C-alpha positions as a printed NumPy array, in Angstrom:
array([[ 28.367,  -4.148, -15.24 ],
       [ 27.472,  -7.228, -14.489],
       [ 23.852,  -7.404, -12.231],
       [ 22.765, -10.085, -10.127],
       [ 18.745,  -9.657,  -9.711],
       [ 17.289, -11.983,  -6.882],
       [ 13.822, -12.898,  -7.298],
       [ 11.637, -14.068, -10.09 ],
       [  8.269, -12.619,  -9.237],
       [  6.848,  -9.453, -10.628],
       [  9.562,  -6.58 ,  -9.653],
       [ 12.369,  -9.476, -10.386],
       [ 11.685, -10.033, -13.789],
       [ 10.931,  -5.971, -14.507],
       [ 14.357,  -5.497, -12.725],
       [ 16.272,  -8.052, -15.297],
       [ 14.249,  -6.468, -18.207],
       [ 15.249,  -3.118, -17.72 ],
       [ 18.836,  -4.502, -16.968],
       [ 19.029,  -5.864, -20.392],
       [ 17.787,  -3.157, -21.944],
       [ 20.373,  -0.786, -20.183],
       [ 23.161,  -2.693, -21.587],
       [ 24.02 ,  -4.624, -18.98 ],
       [ 24.928,  -8.388, -18.346],
       [ 22.202,  -9.842, -16.285],
       [ 21.391, -12.418, -14.484],
       [ 18.56 , -13.893, -12.552],
       [ 18.72 , -16.034,  -9.506],
       [ 15.466, -17.227,  -7.203],
       [ 14.559, -19.747,  -4.627],
       [ 11.058, -20.606,  -6.721],
       [ 10.747, -21.16 , -10.001],
       [  9.49 , -18.393, -12.146],
       [  5.986, -18.762, -14.012],
       [  6.385, -20.525, -17.6  ],
       [  5.864, -16.813, -18.907],
       [  8.368, -15.414, -17.217],
       [ 10.684, -17.905, -18.06 ],
       [ 10.101, -18.063, -21.669],
       [ 10.767, -14.105, -21.581],
       [ 14.144, -14.672, -19.76 ],
       [ 15.156, -17.485, -22.048],
       [ 14.065, -15.201, -25.267],
       [ 16.082, -12.509, -23.785],
       [ 19.152, -14.524, -23.004],
       [ 19.106, -14.294, -19.285],
       [ 20.45 , -16.812, -17.363],
       [ 18.329, -18.029, -14.749],
       [ 19.493, -20.135, -11.416],
       [ 16.722, -21.853,  -9.44 ],
       [ 17.402, -23.024,  -5.718],
       [ 19.657, -22.391,  -2.926],
       [ 22.01 , -19.367,  -4.051],
       [ 25.266, -20.303,  -4.958],
       [ 28.904, -18.019,  -5.306],
       [ 28.059, -17.631,  -8.76 ],
       [ 24.95 , -15.508,  -7.751],
       [ 27.903, -13.13 ,  -6.183],
       [ 30.106, -12.837,  -9.323],
       [ 28.398,  -9.173, -10.268],
       [ 29.02 ,  -5.587,  -9.359],
       [ 25.561,  -5.131,  -7.817],
       [ 22.784,  -7.08 ,  -6.72 ],
       [ 18.816,  -5.611,  -7.112],
       [ 16.687,  -7.552,  -4.661],
       [ 12.991,  -8.071,  -5.017],
       [ 10.598,  -6.519,  -2.315],
       [ 10.176,  -8.674,   0.752],
       [ 13.842, -10.562,   0.818],
       [ 14.562,  -9.903,   4.156],
       [ 17.885,  -8.908,   5.965],
       [ 18.668, -11.862,   7.428],
       [ 18.6  , -13.797,   3.916],
       [ 21.32 , -16.221,   2.871],
       [ 21.587, -13.487,  -0.635],
       [ 21.355, -10.458,   1.421],
       [ 24.053, -11.697,   3.675],
       [ 26.061, -13.114,   0.866],
       [ 26.067,  -9.708,  -0.645],
       [ 27.54 ,  -8.406,   2.713],
       [ 30.445, -10.803,   2.574],
       [ 31.572, -10.591,  -0.716],
       [ 31.361,  -6.962,  -0.464],
       [ 28.609,  -6.155,  -3.338],
       [ 26.485,  -3.442,  -3.187],
       [ 22.51 ,  -4.464,  -2.855],
       [ 19.518,  -2.637,  -3.74 ],
       [ 15.962,  -2.974,  -4.382],
       [ 14.048,  -3.065,  -7.395],
       [ 12.758,   0.408,  -6.844],
       [ 15.993,   2.139,  -5.983],
       [ 17.537,   0.82 ,  -9.171],
       [ 14.772,   1.988, -11.361],
       [ 15.038,   4.98 ,  -9.521],
       [ 18.596,   5.702, -10.75 ],
       [ 17.69 ,   5.905, -14.479],
       [ 14.638,   8.066, -13.365],
       [ 14.436,  11.78 , -14.751],
       [ 10.926,  12.409, -14.289],
       [  9.407,  14.353, -10.899],
       [  8.556,  11.457,  -8.545],
       [  5.395,  11.657,  -6.021],
       [  6.416,   8.473,  -3.295],
       [  3.953,   7.673,  -1.419],
       [  4.011,   5.218,   2.138],
       [  2.154,   4.353,   5.033],
       [  0.784,   1.197,   6.579],
       [ -2.371,   1.644,   5.343],
       [ -4.322,   4.014,   2.749],
       [ -1.102,   4.161,   0.398],
       [ -2.821,   2.363,  -2.555],
       [ -6.085,   4.877,  -2.53 ],
       [ -3.904,   7.971,  -1.98 ],
       [ -1.725,   6.599,  -4.951],
       [ -4.79 ,   5.928,  -7.184],
       [ -6.518,   9.298,  -6.161],
       [ -3.239,  11.406,  -6.909],
       [ -2.673,   9.753, -10.614],
       [ -6.639,  10.607, -10.968],
       [ -6.34 ,  14.419,  -9.825],
       [ -3.388,  14.96 , -11.814],
       [ -4.573,  13.013, -15.142],
       [ -7.647,  14.912, -14.667],
       [ -6.521,  18.337, -14.42 ],
       [ -4.572,  17.62 , -17.955],
       [ -1.024,  16.541, -16.589],
       [  0.447,  13.352, -17.316],
       [  0.827,  10.604, -14.97 ],
       [  1.462,   6.939, -14.239],
       [  0.731,   4.843, -11.311],
       [  3.587,   2.784, -10.602],
       [  5.475,   0.686,  -7.487],
       [  3.705,  -1.707,  -4.741],
       [  0.419,  -0.648,  -6.764],
       [  1.14 ,  -3.06 ,  -9.83 ],
       [  3.076,  -2.006, -11.986],
       [  7.241,  -2.067, -11.137],
       [  9.064,   1.372, -11.84 ],
       [ 11.123,  -0.458, -14.171],
       [  8.813,  -1.622, -16.606],
       [  8.147,   1.978, -17.561],
       [ 11.191,   4.354, -16.374],
       [ 12.84 ,   4.57 , -19.57 ],
       [  9.913,   4.705, -21.962],
       [  8.018,   8.208, -19.939],
       [  8.103,  10.878, -21.677],
       [  9.394,  14.199, -20.253],
       [  6.042,  15.559, -18.799],
       [  4.819,  12.718, -16.94 ],
       [  4.768,  12.692, -13.176],
       [  5.562,   9.605, -11.362],
       [  3.233,   8.312,  -8.467],
       [  4.826,   5.824,  -6.79 ],
       [  3.177,   3.274,  -3.771],
       [  5.727,   2.548,  -2.272],
       [  6.473,  -0.141,   0.87 ],
       [  8.87 ,  -0.736,   3.43 ],
       [ 10.092,  -3.405,   1.385],
       [ 11.154,  -1.641,  -1.161],
       [ 12.203,   1.348,   1.438],
       [ 14.471,  -0.643,   3.197],
       [ 16.681,  -1.362,   0.259],
       [ 16.759,   2.301,  -1.056],
       [ 20.388,   4.009,  -0.903],
       [ 19.143,   7.473,  -2.438],
       [ 15.514,   7.442,  -3.717],
       [ 14.107,  11.139,  -3.365],
       [ 10.902,  11.429,  -4.851],
       [ 10.325,  15.345,  -5.423],
       [  6.875,  14.803,  -3.248],
       [  7.232,  12.278,  -0.358],
       [  3.807,  11.447,   1.737],
       [  3.869,   9.347,   4.725],
       [  0.123,   8.828,   5.671],
       [  0.424,   6.304,   9.048],
       [  2.655,   4.308,  10.751],
       [  1.471,   1.048,  12.631],
       [  3.183,  -1.899,  13.504],
       [  3.092,  -4.258,  10.311],
       [  5.456,  -6.884,   8.68 ],
       [  7.284,  -7.315,  12.008],
       [  8.336, -11.17 ,  10.622],
       [ 10.595,  -9.036,   7.797],
       [ 11.743,  -6.225,  10.049],
       [ 12.219,  -7.393,  13.371],
       [ 11.155,  -4.657,  15.445],
       [  8.308,  -1.986,  15.374],
       [ 11.577,   0.332,  15.465],
       [ 13.084,  -0.802,  12.194],
       [  9.947,  -0.68 ,  10.522],
       [  9.592,   2.943,  11.392],
       [ 12.75 ,   3.897,   9.944],
       [ 12.277,   1.815,   6.581],
       [  9.191,   4.311,   6.29 ],
       [ 11.252,   7.265,   7.078],
       [ 13.418,   6.88 ,   4.18 ],
       [ 11.36 ,   8.18 ,   2.062],
       [ 12.105,  11.469,   3.189],
       [ 15.398,  11.1  ,   4.194],
       [ 17.642,  11.434,   1.008],
       [ 15.118,  14.628,  -0.428],
       [ 17.036,  18.042,  -0.639],
       [ 15.464,  21.237,   0.67 ],
       [ 13.455,  21.914,  -2.635],
       [ 11.513,  18.548,  -1.99 ],
       [  8.191,  18.545,   0.221],
       [  7.397,  15.863,   2.448],
       [  3.713,  15.906,   3.787],
       [  3.265,  14.128,   6.727],
       [ -0.021,  13.087,   9.108],
       [  0.707,  14.992,  12.155],
       [ -2.369,  12.954,  13.981],
       [ -0.08 ,  10.185,  13.381],
       [  2.917,  10.194,  16.083],
       [  5.118,   7.8  ,  14.421],
       [  4.735,   9.728,  10.712],
       [  4.539,  13.226,  12.39 ],
       [  7.671,  11.623,  13.824],
       [  9.651,  11.659,  10.361],
       [  9.863,  15.683,  10.796],
       [ 12.945,  14.617,  12.761],
       [ 14.887,  13.139,   9.417],
       [ 13.388,  15.115,   6.857],
       [ 15.136,  17.756,   4.537],
       [ 12.471,  18.488,   2.156],
       [  9.968,  21.031,   3.039],
       [  7.473,  19.723,   5.771],
       [  3.848,  19.931,   4.985],
       [  0.94 ,  18.493,   7.766],
       [ -2.094,  17.11 ,   7.045],
       [ -4.902,  16.605,  10.404],
       [ -8.301,  15.902,  10.726],
       [ -8.39 ,  18.966,  13.181],
       [ -7.478,  22.5  ,  12.343],
       [ -4.214,  23.843,  11.549],
       [ -2.084,  26.408,  10.17 ],
       [ -0.505,  25.004,   7.362],
       [ -1.013,  22.181,   5.116],
       [ -4.233,  20.653,   5.005],
       [ -7.185,  20.487,   7.637],
       [-10.837,  19.46 ,   8.232],
       [-12.455,  22.659,   9.577],
       [-16.274,  23.199,  10.106],
       [-17.365,  20.432,   7.731],
       [-14.831,  21.697,   5.037],
       [-11.415,  20.476,   3.996],
       [ -9.386,  23.152,   4.027],
       [ -5.777,  23.73 ,   2.179],
       [ -3.598,  26.611,   3.822],
       [ -0.178,  27.117,   1.872],
       [  2.347,  29.862,   1.342],
       [  3.116,  32.746,   3.532],
       [  1.686,  33.596,   5.93 ],
       [ -0.415,  30.589,   5.705],
       [ -3.318,  32.181,   3.197],
       [ -6.24 ,  29.68 ,   3.082],
       [ -6.578,  28.743,  -0.749],
       [ -8.478,  25.773,  -1.153],
       [-12.189,  25.138,   0.765],
       [-14.239,  21.863,  -0.187],
       [-17.223,  20.37 ,   1.766],
       [-16.155,  16.726,   3.762],
       [-19.464,  15.748,   2.479],
       [-19.145,  15.784,  -1.171],
       [-15.413,  13.609,  -1.203],
       [-16.331,  10.864,  -3.402],
       [-14.291,   8.474,  -0.586],
       [-16.145,   8.449,   2.589],
       [-14.987,   7.725,   5.928],
       [-12.557,   9.353,   8.398],
       [ -9.266,   7.322,   6.532],
       [-10.225,   8.682,   3.112],
       [-10.326,  12.239,   4.452],
       [ -6.276,  11.612,   5.594],
       [ -6.056,  10.511,   1.946],
       [ -7.836,  12.955,   0.06 ],
       [ -5.673,  15.665,   2.07 ],
       [ -2.755,  13.835,   1.089],
       [ -3.21 ,  13.406,  -2.73 ],
       [ -4.415,  16.899,  -2.939],
       [ -1.739,  18.492,  -1.248],
       [  0.362,  16.121,  -3.544],
       [ -1.283,  17.309,  -6.288],
       [ -1.026,  21.546,  -5.678],
       [  2.528,  21.023,  -5.597],
       [  2.034,  20.517,  -9.112],
       [ -0.267,  23.678,  -9.362],
       [ -3.524,  21.822, -10.209],
       [ -6.014,  24.175, -10.16 ],
       [ -8.883,  24.93 ,  -7.501],
       [-11.536,  23.589,  -9.78 ],
       [-10.004,  20.347, -10.917],
       [ -8.978,  19.452,  -7.857],
       [-12.385,  20.038,  -6.573],
       [-13.962,  18.02 ,  -9.559],
       [-11.467,  14.892,  -9.429],
       [-12.045,  14.551,  -5.487],
       [-15.259,  14.686,  -6.476],
       [-15.301,  12.129,  -8.725],
       [-13.196,   9.698,  -7.603],
       [-15.051,   6.223,  -6.657],
       [-11.783,   4.316,  -4.992],
       [ -9.631,   1.137,  -5.723],
       [-10.523,  -2.532,  -6.172],
       [-10.579,  -4.777,  -2.96 ],
       [-10.426,  -1.564,  -0.659],
       [-14.136,  -1.052,   0.635],
       [-15.293,  -1.864,  -2.665],
       [-19.087,  -2.581,  -2.987],
       [-19.733,  -5.776,  -4.397],
       [-23.602,  -6.   ,  -4.465],
       [-26.597,  -5.674,  -2.244],
       [-28.916,  -8.827,  -1.953],
       [-32.171,  -9.087,   0.531],
       [-31.291,  -5.449,   1.716],
       [-27.786,  -6.768,   2.575],
       [-24.408,  -4.968,   1.419],
       [-21.696,  -7.133,   0.803],
       [-18.209,  -5.174,   0.724],
       [-15.231,  -6.395,  -0.36 ],
       [-12.119,  -4.919,   1.975],
       [ -9.947,  -8.085,   1.043],
       [ -6.57 ,  -5.433,   0.898],
       [ -7.189,  -4.598,   4.668],
       [ -4.288,  -7.304,   5.808],
       [ -3.644,  -5.803,   9.136],
       [ -5.071,  -4.46 ,  12.237],
       [ -5.445,  -0.624,  11.617],
       [ -6.741,  -1.124,   7.994],
       [ -9.445,  -3.323,   9.92 ],
       [-10.262,  -0.908,  12.462],
       [-10.727,   1.817,   9.416],
       [-12.962,  -0.528,   7.517],
       [-15.105,  -1.409,  10.896],
       [-15.478,   2.273,  11.629],
       [-16.772,   3.452,   8.358],
       [-20.503,   2.489,   8.303],
       [-23.445,   3.296,  10.524],
       [-25.146,   0.616,  10.398],
       [-24.231,  -3.014,  12.04 ],
       [-21.361,  -5.091,  10.426],
       [-21.293,  -8.941,   9.679],
       [-17.528,  -9.032,   9.711],
       [-15.406, -11.531,   8.113],
       [-12.174, -12.012,   9.352],
       [ -8.895, -14.125,   9.711],
       [ -6.245, -15.338,   7.786],
       [ -2.142, -15.109,   8.182],
       [ -1.522, -13.445,  11.388],
       [  1.602, -10.84 ,  11.899],
       [  2.127, -10.784,  15.497],
       [ -1.979,  -9.601,  15.447],
       [ -2.966,  -7.276,  18.7  ],
       [ -6.877,  -7.934,  18.462],
       [ -7.541,  -5.574,  21.648],
       [ -6.883,  -2.641,  19.662],
       [-10.131,  -3.455,  17.649],
       [-12.155,  -4.162,  20.469],
       [-13.877,  -0.736,  21.169],
       [-14.838,  -0.592,  17.586],
       [-16.177,  -4.036,  17.579],
       [-18.239,  -3.431,  20.288],
       [-19.454,  -0.62 ,  18.834],
       [-20.31 ,  -1.363,  15.28 ],
       [-19.97 ,  -5.502,  14.956],
       [-23.384,  -7.596,  15.554],
       [-21.32 , -10.871,  14.88 ],
       [-17.625, -12.22 ,  13.464],
       [-17.389, -15.437,  11.015],
       [-13.452, -16.52 ,  11.51 ],
       [-11.759, -18.331,   9.037],
       [ -7.678, -19.258,   8.18 ],
       [ -5.14 , -19.38 ,  10.759],
       [ -5.587, -16.908,  12.607],
       [ -9.583, -18.065,  13.177],
       [ -9.363, -19.832,  16.578],
       [ -7.238, -16.62 ,  17.955],
       [ -9.931, -14.245,  16.722],
       [-13.017, -16.409,  18.246],
       [-11.123, -17.078,  21.238],
       [-10.948, -13.09 ,  21.456],
       [-14.229, -12.364,  21.128],
       [-16.715, -15.319,  21.431],
       [-17.582, -14.007,  24.87 ],
       [-18.095, -10.785,  24.027],
       [-19.912, -11.232,  20.65 ],
       [-21.51 , -14.224,  18.45 ],
       [-18.836, -15.961,  16.806],
       [-18.755, -18.74 ,  14.332],
       [-15.546, -20.595,  12.73 ],
       [-15.802, -21.268,   9.082],
       [-13.503, -23.615,   7.087],
       [-13.952, -21.984,   3.999],
       [-14.65 , -18.576,   2.351],
       [-17.375, -19.469,   0.687],
       [-18.89 , -20.875,   4.18 ],
       [-17.816, -17.996,   5.925],
       [-19.973, -15.909,   3.375],
       [-22.982, -18.136,   3.683],
       [-22.755, -18.227,   7.596],
       [-22.664, -14.284,   7.672],
       [-25.53 , -14.096,   5.229],
       [-27.159, -16.076,   7.773],
       [-26.416, -13.877,  10.347],
       [-27.219, -10.666,   8.908],
       [-30.086,  -8.999,   8.829],
       [-31.752,  -6.084,   6.342],
       [-29.684,  -3.16 ,   6.241],
       [-26.578,  -4.864,   7.933],
       [-23.013,  -4.899,   5.837],
       [-21.182,  -8.075,   5.274],
       [-17.684,  -6.588,   5.256],
       [-14.858,  -8.994,   4.281],
       [-11.944,  -7.149,   5.931],
       [ -9.855,  -9.433,   7.092],
       [ -7.301,  -7.671,   9.233],
       [ -4.861, -11.12 ,   8.378],
       [ -2.346, -11.384,   5.557],
       [ -3.96 , -13.499,   2.822],
       [ -1.046, -16.424,   2.512],
       [ -2.541, -19.264,   4.221],
       [ -5.389, -19.649,   1.655],
       [ -4.407, -17.46 ,  -1.314],
       [ -2.012, -16.26 ,  -3.448],
       [ -1.906, -12.207,  -2.316],
       [ -4.881, -10.054,  -1.127],
       [ -6.252,  -9.619,  -4.902],
       [ -6.466, -13.632,  -5.138],
       [ -8.371, -13.225,  -2.184],
       [-10.796, -10.361,  -2.888],
       [-11.746, -11.944,  -6.15 ],
       [-12.46 , -15.247,  -4.702],
       [-15.088, -13.332,  -2.29 ],
       [-16.73 , -10.965,  -5.233],
       [-16.885, -14.309,  -6.964],
       [-18.898, -16.009,  -3.969],
       [-21.321, -13.085,  -3.133],
       [-21.664, -12.761,  -7.181],
       [-22.919, -16.233,  -7.193],
       [-25.336, -16.065,  -4.538],
       [-28.761, -16.653,  -5.299]])
């Protein structure tokens, strides 16, 4: 088979490597050049690389494999339609060669934490699990090297789901759906539709975990083909819920309550992490993890990098890196997680951000706001009449300003509510920069 891979970043290079290992004839096309290391690897593997605007040579293929984030309106996807070439994403391509059970986790927020927590629970219980997908390692890089007993836990983005045509994890989970990535999807309805695809190709023996407290997530029940299990911060009869300060899991018929654990013993604080913990627990229970292993794992997990990550405490001020908060909803969760005043550093590249959704939580928890990046002026203008707001030209200046505005026992919270691409390569680069500035403070 002749395969063209579109995009020469991490996922595209992984797809090209997999196609080559499978014996296909493969070429890579990309508007931007790959890193020198990746370019050297493609040359070593004998994989042609075409950099620049797409040409007819890109469509001389039986299959087009897309890197995540290439929008439906792009010339390469429109060209594939014109040439009647099947186009799928890297995740779908790898999935077609996967013989292992898969847990697929999506949501606007919380999916990385839930992916890593689920993987932690499974490994701690004696199973073998590997985290892949949007969390960092493309499925294409590992799919043909997994042992038969390995469980794949995949963090799945809306970009990846948009280009799936058969991806059907044994256990799927939708944590929440709030407006995000609208520049790619066009409308919120299209974004919701992409998220729902995580359960549309399942069968009756599969399971989908839905957050019943999130209407757009719960709405996926209307298209789900597998067994629907709900999680809720309130009380309910099946799935997982919070009742009288306990995380409760009920399963089977007639919905016997089988697992109890005090919420205060969870390793991850905050309401959003209650949902993440419930989802991970229900997903792990699908693989018969014992109650004792489940309790121990939920207690011992300490979180993921760049998500409410404590950096240091200096002169009584706590500095927290939440660079992964790339949208309004993620910032809302972060701002709701502390019982002490917050000096909030926010800003970056917007995505039709509606800051009114944060008005109540800002009024309740925030002492002052330091505004950065392209959205800095919009954030400043939105809150300058109700909160102390200061604009900063750089992240280092923002940290220094936040420190001057904070008092002992305050939290300096870097939770941008925006994308990173105005000033940084990605949210990881942004988070590392914040940690570097804070660590170097005296």
